[in-house]
C-alpha positions, 0 to 999 in steps of 0.5 A: 830966698827961703827954701820951702823945706829946709831946716838948720840945726845950729849949736854951741858945744865945748867938748863935742857932746852937744854937737853929737846931739845936734847931729842926731837931731839933724839925722832924724830930720833928714830921714824924714825927707827934709833938707837940713844943715847942722852947723856950729853957730860960727859957721852959720851965714844966711838964715833967710834960706831956712824955714825952720831953725833948731838952736842948741847949746851946752850949758855950764853952771846955768849959762849957755855958750857965748856964741849961742847967746850972741846968735840968738840976740843978734838974729832975734828978728829973723828967728821970730819969723821962723819956726824955732825949736830950742834945746840945752844940754848939760845936766848929768846924773839920773832923773828927769833932766828938767827937774835936775835943772829946776825947769831951766831951759835957757839962761834967764837973761834970754827970756825976753828974747825967747818970748819974742821969738816964740819957739815951737818947743823948748827942752833940756837934754841930759849931757855928758862930762868926760872928767879926763877932758875937763880943766882943773877949774871945771873939775873943781866946779863940778865937784862943788855942785856935786854933778856926776861925771859920765854920759847921761844922754838919753838918745831915745828922748833926743830921737823922739823930740827930733821926730816931733820936729820932723812931723811938724815940718812935714805938716 
């Protein structure tokens, strides 16, 4: 049974930065009077109870987390029947997040699926890299692509995007 005014924010996060973004989106939507669950993909059970679904994944070297790709591909049909918003988090450094990733929002291999789902909106948010928490291999790859360490998330932009979702859901 689909709940009239219930939303889901489902996410994949490796070190917690994307989870924090998902939680912030959930807070903004909840503040607008909409019931919302914020869950990692592996804890999502029954999508039919949600009117709207926000999908978010951390991105590393042009790839989403495996659990995010699996969720989208396995639930494509039901997602196509809902209002869906999609975000990625990942680029670090100064400047426009979409420009930093050259317009990339989600992995190119998901493009056909996303075209069938027809998200209401897609975006990319700046991410965070805590150089003390990542592995040697990750540090090597980050240095190789000249990514900056630190927290570059723009909370005002995340708030604004989430407020747009809440406004759409309030109708």
